[in-house]
C-alpha positions in Angstrom: 100.7 62.6 -0.1 103.6 64.4 -1.6 106.1 62.0 0.1 104.3 59.0 -1.3 104.4 60.4 -4.8 108.0 61.4 -4.5 108.9 57.9 -3.2 107.1 56.3 -6.1 108.9 58.5 -8.6 112.3 57.7 -7.0 111.7 54.0 -7.3 110.5 53.7 -10.9 112.5 51.1 -12.8 110.6 51.4 -16.2 107.4 52.7 -17.8 105.3 51.4 -20.7 103.0 53.0 -23.2 101.2 51.0 -25.8 97.9 49.9 -27.3 95.2 48.8 -25.0 94.1 45.1 -25.0 97.4 43.8 -26.3 100.3 42.0 -24.7 103.2 44.0 -23.2 106.0 42.2 -25.0 106.9 45.5 -26.7 105.4 44.7 -30.1 102.5 47.1 -29.5 104.2 49.7 -27.3 107.4 51.0 -25.9 109.3 50.6 -22.6 111.5 53.4 -21.2 114.0 52.4 -18.5 115.3 54.5 -15.5 118.9 53.6 -16.6 118.3 55.5 -19.8 117.7 52.5 -22.1 115.2 53.1 -24.9 114.3 50.9 -27.9 115.6 52.3 -31.2 114.0 50.5 -34.2 116.7 51.9 -36.5 119.7 50.6 -34.5 121.5 47.3 -35.4 121.1 47.7 -39.2 117.3 48.3 -38.9 116.7 45.2 -36.6 116.4 47.4 -33.6 118.2 47.4 -30.3 118.2 49.1 -26.9 120.3 52.3 -26.9 121.1 54.9 -24.2 119.1 58.1 -24.4 118.8 59.5 -20.8 117.0 62.7 -21.9 114.2 60.8 -23.8 113.9 58.1 -21.1 113.5 60.6 -18.3 111.1 62.7 -20.2 108.9 59.6 -21.0 109.1 58.4 -17.4 107.9 61.7 -16.1 105.2 62.0 -18.7 103.8 58.5 -18.3 104.0 58.6 -14.5 102.1 61.9 -14.5 99.5 60.5 -16.9 99.0 57.4 -14.7 98.5 59.5 -11.6 96.1 61.8 -13.5 94.1 58.8 -14.6 93.9 57.4 -11.1 92.8 60.7 -9.7 90.5 61.8 -12.6 87.3 61.4 -10.5 88.7 63.1 -7.5 90.1 66.0 -9.5 86.8 66.5 -11.4 88.1 65.6 -14.8 85.0 63.7 -16.0 86.1 63.4 -19.6 89.3 61.6 -18.6 87.4 59.6 -15.9 85.1 58.2 -18.7 88.1 57.1 -20.7 89.7 55.1 -17.9 88.6 51.5 -18.3 91.0 49.6 -16.1 93.3 50.4 -13.2 95.5 47.6 -11.8 97.8 48.0 -8.9 99.9 45.0 -8.0 103.4 44.1 -6.7 105.0 45.1 -10.0 103.5 48.6 -10.3 100.5 50.6 -11.5 98.8 49.8 -14.8 96.1 51.9 -16.4 94.0 51.6 -19.6 92.6 54.9 -20.8 91.0 55.3 -24.2 93.1 53.4 -26.8 96.3 53.6 -24.7 97.7 51.3 -22.0 100.2 52.7 -19.4 102.4 51.0 -16.9 104.7 52.3 -14.2 107.0 49.6 -12.8 108.8 49.9 -9.5 112.1 48.5 -8.1 
C-alpha cells in the first residue's frame, strides 16, 4: 500500500480545495500546482495572477492529498465523524475527488 501512496504523491500535478456543489473553475476555490504556481488575488494590480510560491504549493498539496486519503479511508480507520461528512468520492482518469462537509477536494495526477 505504501508504494501505491508514494506513487500517487509523486505524480500529483495539482490539487484543488473549494466549496462543495460549485464548479471548479477557481471562482469558489483554489488550485495549487506541483510546479509551485499558486493564485495570488493581489498580483497584477489587484486583478490576480498565478505566481510562484513553492513552499505554499507543496504544503497545500501535502495537506489536501492527506485529507483526501483520510476521507477515503474514514470508515476503515474508524473515524465515524469524518465518514458521516463524506458525501461523494469520485475516482476517474483525472484523479480523486472528494466532497466532505462544505468542502470539495481534488487531487489531479499527471
